[in-house]
C-alpha positions in Angstrom: 24.1 103.2 -25.2 25.8 102.1 -28.4 23.6 101.4 -31.4 26.1 98.9 -32.8 25.5 100.5 -36.3 27.0 103.6 -37.8 26.8 105.2 -41.2 29.8 104.6 -43.4 32.2 107.4 -43.6 34.1 109.6 -41.1 32.8 109.3 -37.5 33.1 112.0 -34.9 31.5 112.9 -31.6 29.0 110.3 -30.3 29.5 108.1 -33.3 33.2 107.9 -32.5 32.5 107.2 -28.8 30.1 104.4 -29.8 32.8 102.9 -32.0 35.3 102.9 -29.2 32.7 101.2 -26.9 32.0 98.6 -29.6 35.7 97.7 -29.9 36.1 97.3 -26.2 32.9 95.3 -25.7 33.8 93.1 -28.7 37.3 92.5 -27.5 39.0 93.9 -30.5 41.0 96.9 -31.6 41.4 99.0 -34.7 44.7 99.7 -36.5 45.6 103.4 -36.5 47.6 103.8 -39.7 49.7 106.8 -40.5 49.3 108.3 -43.9 51.3 110.8 -45.9 49.5 111.1 -49.2 46.3 110.4 -51.1 47.9 107.2 -52.2 48.4 105.9 -48.7 45.0 107.2 -47.6 43.3 105.4 -50.4 45.3 102.2 -49.6 44.2 102.4 -46.0 40.5 102.8 -47.0 40.9 99.9 -49.4 42.3 97.7 -46.7 39.4 98.5 -44.4 36.9 97.7 -47.1 38.7 94.4 -47.9 38.7 93.5 -44.2 35.2 94.8 -43.6 36.6 96.5 -40.6 36.4 100.1 -39.3 39.7 102.0 -39.2 41.6 104.9 -37.6 43.5 107.0 -40.1 46.0 109.4 -38.6 48.7 111.9 -39.6 51.9 113.0 -37.7 53.1 116.5 -38.2 55.5 115.3 -40.8 52.9 113.3 -42.6 50.6 116.4 -42.8 53.5 118.6 -44.0 54.3 116.1 -46.7 50.7 116.1 -47.9 50.9 119.9 -47.9 54.1 119.8 -50.0 57.7 119.5 -49.0 58.7 122.4 -51.2 56.8 124.9 -49.1 59.1 127.2 -47.2 56.6 127.7 -44.4 56.6 124.2 -42.8 54.0 125.2 -40.2 51.6 126.3 -42.9 52.3 123.1 -44.8 51.5 120.9 -41.9 48.4 122.8 -41.0 46.8 123.0 -44.4 48.2 119.7 -45.4 46.4 118.1 -42.5 43.2 120.0 -43.4 43.4 119.0 -47.1 44.0 115.3 -46.1 40.9 115.4 -43.9 38.8 116.9 -46.7 39.9 114.2 -49.1 39.0 111.4 -46.6 35.7 113.1 -45.7 34.8 113.1 -49.4 35.9 109.5 -50.1 35.4 107.5 -46.9 31.7 106.7 -47.1 32.2 105.0 -50.5 34.3 102.3 -48.9 31.5 101.2 -46.7 33.2 101.4 -43.3 33.5 103.8 -40.3 36.7 105.9 -40.4 38.2 107.8 -37.5 40.4 110.8 -38.3 43.2 111.5 -35.8 46.5 113.3 -35.4 49.5 111.6 -33.9 52.2 112.7 -31.4 52.1 116.5 -31.0 54.6 117.4 -28.3 55.1 120.9 -26.9 56.8 122.3 -30.0 53.9 121.1 -32.2 51.1 122.5 -30.0 50.8 125.5 -32.4 50.0 122.9 -35.1 47.1 121.6 -33.0 46.0 125.2 -32.2 45.6 126.0 -35.9 44.0 122.7 -36.7 41.5 123.5 -34.0 40.9 126.9 -35.6 40.0 125.2 -38.8 38.0 122.5 -36.9 35.9 125.1 -35.1 35.1 126.8 -38.4 34.3 123.5 -40.0 32.0 122.6 -37.1 30.0 125.9 -37.5 29.4 125.0 -41.2 28.8 121.2 -40.9 27.7 120.5 -37.3 30.6 118.1 -36.8 34.4 118.5 -36.4 37.0 118.0 -39.1 39.0 115.5 -37.0 37.6 112.9 -34.6 40.4 113.4 -32.2 43.9 114.9 -31.6 46.8 113.5 -29.7 48.9 115.5 -27.3 52.2 113.8 -26.4 53.5 115.7 -23.4 54.9 112.6 -21.8 58.4 114.1 -21.5 56.9 116.9 -19.4 56.1 116.9 -15.6 53.0 114.9 -15.0 51.0 117.8 -13.6 51.9 120.0 -16.6 51.1 117.1 -19.0 47.6 116.5 -17.7 46.7 120.1 -17.0 47.7 121.2 -20.5 45.8 118.2 -21.9 42.7 119.3 -19.8 42.9 122.8 -21.3 42.9 121.4 -24.8 40.1 119.0 -24.1 37.9 121.8 -22.9 38.3 123.4 -26.3 37.9 120.1 -28.2 34.8 119.0 -26.2 32.9 122.0 -27.4 33.1 120.7 -31.0 32.5 117.0 -30.1 36.1 115.9 -30.3 38.1 113.5 -28.2 41.7 113.8 -27.0 44.4 111.2 -26.7 47.2 111.7 -24.2 50.4 109.9 -23.5 51.6 108.8 -20.0 55.0 107.3 -19.9 57.2 107.6 -23.0 57.0 105.6 -26.2 60.5 104.9 -27.2 62.1 105.5 -30.6 61.6 108.5 -32.8 58.8 109.5 -35.2 58.8 112.7 -37.2 60.9 114.7 -34.8 59.2 113.5 -31.6 61.4 111.3 -29.4 64.7 109.8 -30.2 66.1 106.6 -31.5 66.6 103.9 -28.8 70.2 103.0 -28.2 70.9 99.3 -27.6 71.4 98.6 -23.9 69.9 101.9 -22.8 67.9 102.2 -19.6 64.2 101.8 -20.5 62.5 102.5 -17.1 60.9 105.6 -18.5 59.0 103.4 -21.0 56.7 102.1 -18.4 53.7 104.1 -17.1 52.7 104.2 -13.4 49.0 103.3 -12.8 48.8 106.2 -10.3 49.6 108.6 -13.1 46.8 107.1 -15.1 44.4 107.6 -12.2 45.4 111.2 -11.9 44.7 111.8 -15.5 41.4 110.0 -15.3 40.3 112.2 -12.3 41.1 115.4 -14.1 39.9 114.7 -17.6 36.7 112.6 -17.0 34.5 115.6 -16.0 35.6 117.5 -19.1 35.1 115.2 -22.0 36.0 112.0 -23.9 39.6 110.9 -23.8 42.0 108.0 -24.4 45.3 107.1 -22.9 48.5 105.9 -24.6 49.9 104.3 -21.5 53.4 103.0 -22.2 54.3 99.5 -21.4 57.6 99.2 -23.2 56.4 100.4 -26.6 58.8 101.7 -29.2 58.3 103.4 -32.5 59.9 101.4 -35.3 61.3 97.9 -35.4 64.2 97.0 -33.2 66.5 94.1 -32.5 64.5 91.4 -30.5 65.1 91.7 -26.8 66.0 95.4 -26.9 62.7 96.3 -25.2 60.4 94.1 -23.2 56.6 94.7 -23.6 54.7 94.4 -20.3 51.0 94.7 -21.1 50.2 93.8 -17.4 50.8 97.5 -16.7 47.6 98.2 -18.6 45.8 95.7 -16.5 47.0 97.3 -13.3 46.0 100.8 -14.5 42.5 99.6 -15.4 42.2 97.9 -12.0 43.2 101.0 -10.0 40.8 103.3 -11.8 38.0 100.6 -11.6 38.4 100.0 -7.9 38.9 103.7 -7.0 35.7 104.8 -8.7 33.6 101.5 -8.4 33.4 101.2 -12.2 32.8 98.4 -14.6 35.7 96.3 -16.0 38.2 98.2 -18.2 36.9 101.7 -17.8 39.9 103.3 -19.6 40.1 103.7 -23.3 43.6 102.5 -24.0 46.0 102.9 -27.0 48.9 100.7 -28.0 51.6 102.8 -29.6 54.5 101.4 -31.5 52.6 98.4 -32.8 55.0 97.6 -35.7 57.0 94.5 -35.0 55.2 93.6 -31.8 54.7 90.0 -30.8 51.2 88.8 -31.7 50.8 87.2 -28.2 51.5 90.6 -26.6 49.0 92.3 -28.9 46.3 89.7 -27.9 47.1 90.3 -24.2 46.8 94.1 -24.6 43.4 93.7 -26.2 42.1 91.9 -23.1 43.0 94.9 -21.0 40.8 97.4 -23.0 43.1 98.5 -25.8 40.9 99.7 -28.7 43.5 101.3 -30.9 47.0 100.2 -32.1 49.3 102.4 -34.0 51.1 101.0 -37.1 53.5 103.0 -39.3 56.9 101.4 -39.8 55.5 98.1 -41.0 53.1 99.8 -43.5 55.9 102.1 -44.7 58.0 99.0 -45.6 55.0 97.3 -47.1 54.4 100.3 -49.3 58.1 100.5 -50.3 59.0 96.9 -50.9 56.8 96.5 -54.1 58.4 99.4 -55.9 61.8 97.9 -55.3 60.6 94.6 -56.7 58.9 96.4 -59.6 62.0 98.4 -60.5 64.1 95.2 -60.4 61.8 93.5 -62.8 61.6 96.4 -65.2 64.9 98.2 -64.6 65.5 99.2 -68.2 62.2 101.2 -68.2 63.6 103.3 -65.4 66.7 104.2 -67.5 65.2 104.6 -71.0 61.9 105.8 -72.3 62.6 103.8 -75.5 64.8 100.7 -75.7 68.2 101.9 -77.1 68.6 98.7 -79.1 65.2 98.0 -80.7 63.1 101.2 -80.0 60.5 99.5 -77.8 58.6 102.1 -75.8 58.5 101.6 -72.1 55.7 104.0 -71.0 53.4 101.3 -69.8 56.1 100.2 -67.3 57.3 103.6 -66.0 53.8 105.1 -65.8 53.7 106.0 -62.1 50.2 104.5 -61.8 51.7 101.1 -62.3 54.3 101.1 -59.5 52.3 103.4 -57.2 49.4 100.9 -57.4 51.8 98.1 -56.5 52.8 100.0 -53.4 49.1 100.5 -52.5 48.4 96.8 -52.8 51.4 96.0 -50.5 50.3 98.6 -48.0 46.7 97.3 -48.0 47.7 93.7 -47.7 49.9 94.5 -44.6 47.0 96.4 -43.0 44.6 93.4 -43.6 47.1 91.4 -41.6 46.9 94.0 -38.8 43.0 93.8 -38.8 43.4 90.0 -38.3 45.9 90.4 -35.5 43.7 92.9 -33.7 40.6 90.7 -34.2 38.7 93.4 -36.0 38.5 91.6 -39.3 34.9 91.4 -40.5 33.6 93.4 -37.6 32.7 96.8 -39.1 29.6 98.3 -37.4 29.0 100.6 -40.4 25.8 99.8 -42.3 
């Protein structure tokens, strides 16, 4: 039974499960925003506080590696320790923003399973010290594998995660596009049948994973990473409805028993987002739109103060330009743009003003 109130800060285990239930019962979803730095992490927290909404903050393997440092020769070590360092930063800061924060990893396909393995090593040690895990959940994206292999591998990982009060997110059906080395760009006119999940596959996953622990499903209904030319891909949220109905009828469950995830949220039609929410989606990933929202302000800032990015001192009159090229000025502009776009996402997902953290 959900309490409908959580302590501000990072939520894991039962607190995370209660948050998922609150989203679904309230008919809203949380944006899951990809971060790459303390700047984007702080901007995400700022947006959640402004919107008085709880939030999911996540890292792809590339985002974690960037946090660890692109100059490191050992990219695996960078993505593992970068991910851990990012979590430690957010665990330290999240409670001060007054909302509940979920920590999640995004899209680990087979070649990145060693990344998840080592994050779990850190997570298990963290659990022994603190009594709760480092991350709230991890995602395994084995959607390009055989269904049996996908869900059986996911089950093995969930057995390990459940022991430290973690959840797992799996993908059934393939989210189009490419993100940090997972997937590939979608060619115009390409066959997109693989982008649509079969409800029978979702039922098979439900049957295997439910006895083990808490899980969510990224069931593809035409989703793509990135923003593409209108009409290139058709979203069909009714697939989510059919998946929920099959699991519900097979097991005589209440409405919308599955915890569903909407990948590739950037650029999606607002009406399709609203429809997906009605079918039990509690989480929508957003990355491309927030990347642009972070980058656009710096372009505008440089245009407005271009001389300061060419000369420390004006070559004609000696005017110093430090107050303009100081990175805190333009990085802050980026953070504001990022946060403003996320506030829009909270409104689209109907989570604005609905934080259950007290």
